[in-house]
N, C-alpha and C positions, 0 to 999 in steps of 0.2 A: 341586387346581386353584384352588379359591377362595382358598386361602392364598397361592398364587403371584400371583393377580390383585391381592390386597390389598397384597402386599409387593413387587410387581414394581419399583416406583420405587426402593425401598431397595436391592434387589438390583442394579439397573442402576447406581445410585450407587456401591455398594461395588466392583463390578467395574470401573467407570470409574476410581475412585481407585487401584485396584491397577494398572491399565494405565498410568495417568499416572505413578505412582510408578516403575514399571519403566522407562518411557520416559525419565524424568528422570535416573535414577541408574545404570542398568545397560546402556544401549544405546550402540552406536557406529553412525555412519551407514553403515559398510561392511556392517552386518548387514541387508541390504535386505529379505529375506523376513520376518524377525522384525519389523522396523520396519513393513512393510506389513500384517502380520497385526494388530498392535496398533492401527495407524492405522484400519483398517477396523472393528475391534471398537469403538474409541472413537466412530467415526461412527455406528455402529448405536446405541450408547448415547445419543449426542447426539440422534439422531432420535427415539428412544423418549421421552427426557426432554421434548423440545420438543412432541411430539404428545400427551403425557399431560395432559389437561385438568384433572386433579386437582391438578397442581402449580401453586401460585399464582405470581404474578409475583415476589413477594418471595422465595419459596423458590428460584426459578431464579436470582435475583441472588446469593443466598448460595452456591448450588452453583457458579456461575461464578467467584466470588471464591475459594471453597475449592479448586477445580481449579488456579487460578493459584498459590495459596499452596504447593501441593505442590512447585513448581519453585524456591522461594525460595533454597534452598541448593545448587541443582544447577548444574554447569558446562555451558554449551551444548554439545550433542553433534552437532548437524546443521549447524552453521556456525561458522567461526572469525573472522568479522568483528568480534566483540566485542573481540578483542585490539587491533585498530586503533582502536576507540572509546576504549579505555582509554589507548592511546598518545597519541592526539590530546588527550584531556583532561589528561593529565599534562604534555604539552608546553605547553599553555596555562597551567597552574598554575605552571610553571617559567619563564614569560616568553617562550616561543617562539611564533612564528606558525606554526600547523600547516599552513598553505597554502604555505609557502615551503621546506619541507625534506622530504627523503625518509628514512624509517627506514633504508633500505639504505645511505645515505651515512654515517650515524653508525656503522653496524656495520662498514663497510669501513675506517673510520678507528679502529676499536676504541674508540669513544667511548660513554659511558653517560650520555646527557643527562637521563634520568629513572630512577626506581627500577624494577628488574626489566626493563630495556630489552631485554636479550638474550632473556629468556623471552617477552616480548611480540612481539618480532620473529620468533622461531621459531614462535610460535603463529599469527600472522597469515599467515605464508608469504611466500616470496620475491616472488610475483606481486603481492600486496597491498603489500608493503613497498617495491616498486620504482616505485610510482606515487604521485603527489600525492593528498592527501585530496580527496574530492569531496562531503563532508558540509557542508551549509550552516550558517550561524551559530547558529541556535537548536538545531540538533542538536549543534553543538560545545558549546553551553552545558550541555546534558545531560551530555556527557562531562566537562566541567569540574566539574560538581557531584559526579560520581562520584570525580574526582580529589581534590576538596576534602575529602570525607569519608573517602576511602581512598586516600591517595597512595602507599602502600607495600604494598598488599595487593590482588592480583588478585581474590581471593575476595570481599573487601569491596567492591570496585568493581562486581563482578557483582551483588551484592545491591542496591546503590544504583541501578544502571541498571534492574534488574528492578522495583524499587518505583516508579520513575518511569513505566515502561511500564504497570504495573498501575493506577497513578493515572490515566493517560491513558484507559485502557479504562473506568474508572469515570466519567470525564468524558463519554466517548462514550455510555455508558448514560444519563446524566442528560439531555444535550441531544438525544440520539437519540430518547428517549422523548417529550420535549416536541415535537419536530418531527413524529413520527408522529401525535401527538394533533392537531396543527394541520392535518395532511394527511388526517385522518379515516381513518388506516390502523391496523390492529391493533397495539397497543403490544408484543405478544409478538414481532413481527417483529424487534425488536432482538436477540433471542437467536439469530437466524440468524448473526449476527456474534459475539455475546458468548459463546455456549456452543460455538461451532464449534471442534473439536479442532485444526484448522489454525491458527486464531488463537492458541489457548492454547499450542500447541507452538512455532510459528514466531516469535511475538511475545514472549510471556512467557518461553517456554523458551529460545529462541535469540537473544533480545535485539535483534530488529530494531525500528526506531523508527517504523515506519508508524503505530502507534496514536497517537503524539504528533502527527504530521502530521494524522491523521484527526480527532483531538480538536478541533483548531483549525478544520478544514474543516466538520465537522458543526455546531459552534458557529456558524460563519459562515453556513451555510445556514439555521439556525434564526433568526439575527438578520436575514438577508436576507428571510425570509418575514414577519418582523415589520416590514418596511420600514425597518429601521435600517441603511441602506446604508453609512454611514461606518464604523460599528463592524464591519460584515461585511467591509468592505474591509481593515481593519486585521487582522482575524483570518485572512483569506485570505493576507495577506502573511506572517503568522506561520507559516501552514501551508507556504507556499512556502519559508520560511526553515528548515524542518525537512527537507523533501524537495521537489525542484523540480517534481514531477508536476502539482500543481494549476495550473501555468502553462498546461497544455493546455486547461483549462476556460474560460479568460478570454473567448475569442470567443463562447462559448455563452450568455453572459448578455445578449446583445444584445436578443433578443426579450422577455426578462423585463422589461427596463427600458423598452423602446419600446412594446410592444403590450399595455399594461395601463392601467387607469384609475388615478386617484389613490388608490384603496383597495387597489390591488394585484390587482384582478380582471381576468383576461384578456379583451380585446375580441375576440370570436369571429368576428364577421362581417367579410367582406372590405370592405364599404362603410365599416364602422366603422374599420378599419385605414387605409383610404385617406384618410378624413377626418382621422384622427389625424396621418398623415404630412404633411398639408397645413396643420395647425393650428399655432398658436404653441406649444402645449404640447409638440409633438413636439421643437421646438428645446430646450426646457427638459429634456426627457427625455434628449436626446443629451448635453447639458451634464452632467447627473447621471451618465450612463453614463461619460462621459470622466473626470469627477471620481473615480468609482469605480476606474477603471483607474489614474489618476494616483496615487491614494493607495496602491494595492497596489504599484505599481512603485517609488514613492518610499520607502515603509517598507522594502521588501525591500532596496533600495539602501543605505539608512541602516544596516540591520542588518549588511551586509557592510562598511560603511565602517571600523569599527575594525580590520579586517584588511587594509585596502587598502595595497598597494605596487604599483609598476609591474609586478612579476612576477606579481601575483595573478591577473589575467585570463588570462594565458597558461598558467599552471600549472593553473588550474581548468578552463579550456577543453580543454586537452590530456587531462586526466583524464576529463572527461565524454565527450569524443569517442571514447575507447577503447571505450565500450559500443556504439558504432555501427560502428566500423571494424576492431576487433581481436577482440572477444569473441563467442563464439557458444555458446548453451546453451539447451536446451528451447524452441527456436523452432518455428514452424509453417510459415507460408508462406515464410519466409526459406529454409528448407531446400529447398523446391521451387525457389525462385529460384537457390539455390546450385547445384543439380544442372543447371539450364538453363545456368548460367554455365560449368560444367565441360564441358557438351556442346558449346558454341560456342567457348570460348576455351581449354579444357583446364586451367584453374586456378581457384582460389577467388576469386570476384569480390566478396568481402565489403566491400572498400573502396568500390566503386561502389554495391552494394546498400545498404550502411549509410548512404550519403549520400542515396540515393533514397527509401527508405522514410519518413524524416521528412517529406519533401516530400509524399508521398502522404497522410500523417497530417494535415498542415496542410490539404490540399485537402479531405479528408473532413470535417475540423472546420468548414471554411468552408461546405461543403454543409449540415451540420447546423445551422450558424448561420443561414443565410439561406433554406434551402429546406425544412427540416423544422419542424413545429410545436413550438415550445419555449415557448409562452406561459404554460402552467400550470406550477406548480412540479414536479409529478411528471414532466411532459414534459421540463422542464429537466434534472432529475436523470437521467432516462432517456437524454437526449442525452449527458450527461457519461459515463454508463456505456458507451454505444456508442462514443463517441469514444476513450475510454481503451482499450477492448478492441480496437478497430481498431489502435491503436498497438501493443498487445501481440501481436496476431495477425501483425503484419508485422515485429516487432522481431527483431534478431539474438540477443538475450539476454532470457530471461524466467525470472528466479529465482523460486522458489516464493513468497517473501514479498511479491512484487509484487502478488499477488492480493488482499491485504488491502483495497486501495482499491476495486476493482470489487465486492468482497463487501459492504462497508458501503454502497455506492451502491445495490446491488440491494435492500437492506432497504426503501428508500423508493420502489420501483418495482413493476411487475407481473412482473418477470423474476427468475428464481432460478437461471439457468445458472451464475453464479459459485459458487454453493454446490456444484453438481456438480463444477465445476472444482477447488474446494478439496479435494474428495475424491480425484480422480484425479491431482492434482498430485504425489502421492507417487511416481508412476511416474518422475518426473524424477530421483529419488534413486537409481535403479538405476545411474546413472553412477558413483556413489561406491562401489559394490560392487566396482569394478575398481581395481587398483593398478598403474600410475597410472589416474586416473579416465578413463572413456571411455563415451560415450553409445551405447546400443543404440537405433537409430532406430525399431525396432519398438515399443518401449515409448512413445516419443514419439508415434508414429502412433496407437497405441491411445488415449493420453491425449486427443489433439485430435479423434480420431474421435468419442469420447464427448461431448466438450464441444460440438463443432459440431453434432452430431446433436440434442442437447438444445436448443441455441440456436435451430436452425432450427425445431424443434418448437414452441418458445415463440413465435417470430415468427409462424408460421402460425396458432397458437392465438389470438394477439392480433389478427391480421388478421380472423379469423372473428368476434371479439368487437368489431371496429372500434375498438380502443383503441391501435392501433399509431401 
């Protein structure tokens, strides 16, 4: 027993390496029960490593990087999106605008605009290949870099893309640690993200580019806390130009800019806030906030500018709108709304529901902006977490990799329900055990029952502690 206690960390590390290696090189997503077993085993190891106080901060960094390096030579096995990434990058390298053409169009004409075009098209699938790309400019830059270094090798492109994602995670570690120190939170909190098997498998393993977006976002939050608002705005624009999700957070910065003094300290009293709104300084703060928004939107627009043609807006809008009116996967409240639609109209009301839920999200964000206290930085990030999760709870489509953003946000708050969600999200992959894929809504129900139960528990706990 004493030997086990002394060597438990090494044992957990070895078993985790074996599980990750098996996950990377020997699994297919159709093997749902094996995938789930390894997933749960890795989460147990993750928890034991994180809770072992004998493991130093630097040791955990080495372990996190080691786990990622296991995937370096692996082909993603839970997602096929990387084929489209490589396609877009090679299109750019060959002088094509990826926003203006469909892979399907080239295949129908028996054209090979890039190396390995047929293989890439078959890999991405007809559904992906029949829609315009929806990846913003800086994401396209990452794809271009992969094409630049490996223009004729899918395997080489995978390695380049993976190195970029690992580099982004190291950046998140660097600035996340600094932000945790400024917020007087435990720096080991960053490992809720960095060591999380969900992040390692879905991001490093399956090449989803949320870490690049989150790198810019965490860096921006760090700079914003330092009162470097112009630099923060530029970084947020970069984050938006990787994935559009940070646009949801823009209204929430209102109170952070308006209800704080010149040193960035929140003005807590109602009278203090009232005086501030009546003072000249409030006008200056509104100007500063407006400038913050203008910089974000201007830089984002400028980054799209090299790709601009009259068709760009229409193509990009039609691609993005598909996620609201055509696709449905791993949803929660949407499936309830869908059943109500069946009850009253007899058919799927996804088009109407898909247009309505974004409006509800905007209304909820406005509520958080003006009626919830977001004056301290932790309150601000908590509002970002709640706003994003509201959007996901009402969305028609919630792919597993979407959870990377709430997971990193929760690191800087008192809430950890996204960690639980990152564990049970594996239930969503049950759909791929069927050929063709088909969701079993009982698995979806169990997933969200666990998530909502823990979420409500944490809210009630925070209410008791008067920190909500």
